[in-house]
C-alpha positions as CSV (number, residue, x, y, z in Angstrom):
1,M,-8.7,16.8,59.7
2,K,-8.4,15.1,63.1
3,I,-4.8,16.3,63.4
4,K,-5.8,19.9,62.8
5,N,-8.5,19.6,65.5
6,A,-6.0,18.1,68.0
7,L,-3.5,20.9,67.3
8,A,-6.2,23.5,67.8
9,F,-6.9,22.1,71.2
10,L,-3.3,22.3,72.2
11,I,-2.7,25.9,71.1
12,L,-3.0,28.5,73.8
13,F,-3.2,32.3,73.7
14,G,-1.4,34.8,75.9
15,L,0.9,37.8,76.4
16,V,4.7,37.8,76.5
17,D,5.4,38.9,80.1
18,Q,9.2,38.7,80.0
19,I,12.1,37.8,77.6
20,N,15.3,36.5,79.2
21,G,17.9,35.4,76.6
22,N,16.2,32.8,74.4
23,I,13.4,32.1,76.8
24,A,10.0,33.9,76.8
25,M,7.7,33.9,79.8
26,I,4.1,33.8,78.5
27,E,1.2,34.8,80.7
28,Y,-2.2,33.3,80.0
29,E,-5.5,32.6,81.6
30,S,-7.1,29.2,82.2
31,K,-10.3,28.6,84.2
32,G,-10.1,32.0,85.8
33,R,-6.5,31.6,86.9
34,I,-3.4,33.4,85.6
35,L,-0.7,30.9,84.6
36,Y,2.8,31.1,83.1
37,S,4.6,29.1,80.5
38,E,8.3,29.3,79.5
39,V,8.9,28.8,75.8
40,D,12.1,28.5,73.7
41,L,12.5,31.4,71.2
42,N,15.0,29.4,69.2
43,L,12.2,26.9,68.3
44,S,9.5,29.6,67.8
45,A,8.1,30.8,64.5
46,C,8.6,34.5,65.3
47,Q,10.5,36.7,67.7
48,P,8.0,38.6,69.9
49,K,8.6,41.6,72.2
50,E,7.4,42.0,75.7
51,G,3.6,42.8,75.7
52,D,2.9,41.0,72.3
53,R,0.0,38.7,72.0
54,V,1.0,35.2,70.9
55,S,-0.4,31.7,70.3
56,F,1.9,29.0,71.7
57,L,2.3,25.4,72.7
58,K,2.7,25.2,76.4
59,D,6.3,25.0,77.6
60,Y,7.5,24.5,74.0
61,K,7.3,27.2,71.4
62,I,5.4,30.2,70.0
63,V,3.3,29.5,66.9
64,T,2.3,33.1,65.9
65,C,3.0,36.6,67.1
66,G,0.6,39.5,67.2
67,E,0.6,43.1,68.3
68,K,0.6,44.7,71.7
69,Q,-2.7,45.2,73.5
């Protein structure tokens, strides 16, 4: 149970801003600021398209893909 809570704390939500090769640039908001994270698509659970909502681990991989806004 504690592991699930720790993982939930680490998962972020954002939008795929760009895809370059096997790297996706994710745009997300934190404390009122727009931030970016690069994640490796080879390690990710799904293959998103630009504009898709995703949940991800910062600077690591995408956990889930959603639909465009």
